[in-house]
N, C-alpha and C positions, 0 to 999 in steps of 0.2 A: 427544364430547370438544370442549371449547371451542377456537375458533381461537386461534393464537398472537397475542399483542398486540405490536405493533411501533411503534417511533418511528423516523421518518426524519429525518436531519439532513444537509442538503445546501444549500450556499449558492446554487447556481444554481436559480432558480425553476422553469424549464421541466423540468429533470431531476428536481427534487423532486416536482413535480405528476405527472410521468409515472410515477415510482416508486410514488407513492400509488395511482394508478389501477391499475397493474399488480398490486400486492399485494392490493388489494381484489378485483380480478377473480379472484385465485387463492386467495380465501377466508382471507386474513389480516385481522386486526382492527387497522387502522392507527389507533391511539389518539391519535397526535399527530405533527406534523411541525414542523421548525424550520429557519431559515436560518443560525443561529449557535449557538455553545456556550452563551451565556447563557440564551437562551430554551429551549434543549434541556434544560438541567439542571432548570429550574423545571417544565417540562412533563413530564419523565420522572419527577420526584419525585411530581408530582400524579397521573399516570396509571399509574405502575409497570408499564411494558411488560416483556414477556418477553425481547425482543430489540431492540437498537439497531442500525439500519442507518446507518452514519456515513461521510461523505466524509472521507478522511484529510486533505485540504487544504481548509480552510474559509476561505481568503483571509486577510485581515488579522485579527490576534488569535489566540486559542488554536487549536491544531490539533485535528483529530479525535482524535488520541492523547491530548492534554491533556484533552479532554472526557471520553473514556472512562475515564481514570484516576479522574476525579472521580465519574463515574457508578458505577463499581465500589465506591467508598468509601461511597456513599449507597445503592446497590442491589446488594449483593454477588452476587445471583443472576441479574443481567441477562446475557444472551448478547450478543456483539458481532460484527458483520460490518463490516469496513472496506471502503469503496469507494475504489479508487485508480486513477489514470491510469498509474501506474508498473507495468510488467510485473514488476519486482522492487523491492519497497518499501525494500530496503536502499539504494537510490539516494537515498532521503530520510532514512531512519533507519539508523544504523550497524549495529544488531543487532536481529533479530526478538525477541530475549529481553527487550527493553524493553517489549514489548507485553503487555497484560493477558492472563493465562492463558486458554486456550480460545478466544481470538479468532480470527476467520477473515478472510481477504482474498478480495475479488472484484474483478477488473479491470473498470473501468466499461464497457468495450466489450462485456462479457459480460452486462450487465444486460438486454439485449434478449432474452436467452434466459430466459424466465419459469420454465422448469423448473429450470435451474441456479440462478437467483436463489432460488427457493423451497427448493431443496435446501440451499443455504448457510445460509439463515435457520434451517431446522430443525436443521441440524448445530450451529449456534451455540447454540441453545436446549438441546441435549442435552449439549454438552461444556463449558459455562461453568465456569470455575474449575478445569478439569482440566489437568493437565500433558500436553497432547497433543503430537503431532509438531511440532517447532519450526518447520517450514515453514509453519504456519498455513494449510494447505490449498493452498499453492502448489507448483508443480513448479519448484524452483530449479535453474538451469543453471550458476550460478557460485559459487565459494567466497567467503567474506567478504573475503579478501585481494584477490581479483580484482575484486570490486565496489568496494573502496576505491581500488584502482589506477585503475579506469575513471573514478571520480568525479574524482580528481585530474588525470588525463589530460585530461578534458573541460574542466577549468578552465585548461588551457594550460600546466601545469607540465611541466618537463623531467624526464627519468629521474632525474637527480641530485637535483632538488628533491623528487620523489616519494619517493626513497630516504630523504632526510633526514626527511621528515614521517612515514614509516612505520618509521623506525629499522631499515632493512635496507640491504644493499649495492646499489650501482647495477646490478651484474650480476644480482642477484635480480629487479630491476624489468625489466631487459631480457628475462629469461626469461619473466616474467609477461606482458609485452606481446606477446612472440612467440606464447605459448600462446593469448592472447586473439585475436590476429589469425588464428591457425589455426582457433580455434573459430568465428569469424565468417566463415571462408573468405575472408580478405582476402589477395590476393597481395602479395608483397613487391616493390614498385617502388622505393621509397625510404623511409627511416625517417620522414621528415616526412609524406609522403603517407599512409603506413600509420596514423600517429597521427591525421591528419585524419579518415580514414574511421572509425577507432575512436571518435573523439569524436562523429561523426554518429550512430553506432550507439547511443551512450549517450543522446543527446537523443531518438532515436527510441523507446528503451525508456522514456523519461520522458514520452512522449506529446507531445513538443515538436519544433518544427523549428528549425533554426539555419543561418544563412548563413555560409559560411567564405570 
């Protein structure tokens, strides 16, 4: 059986070269790599890979999601693995249903596990265009409403402001924040301190640091 053909799209040169070397060492045929969406589209059409390994955040310009929507239009049979720094990609996109069907997520910090990386690529090749589990290979800890509340809370919005944006009551937001605090095992010292800790948790989930 011929090895799977893979294209790697990652804007960080060191990460991209490391992924190329890792996949080649694990008997994948890396037919192309690219640092941005424009080059990725032309190289993918030229080499017709089985799977695209794509960073969700490609810096300025089109995102990895934008790219993969175009790839699927041109190459309907391509499998997709998104690389993300976000432990829950809904912190970037409101809904996983927006993603190309059969696509899979892999947190970047897990790419040093070559066995897991290989498994995700093989899974993407097998389930392309299938209506698989909406979690896209992720173990999701939060509901959509909790994620949306966390995102707004991290922006510094008050409970009343979050309630208006989410078209729910302020009491409903208070309950959601309390449940999130309990899930993160954050003790109740004061409402403001609890919100700061929750905001820090959000930035941590996004792979970022933030000074408060």
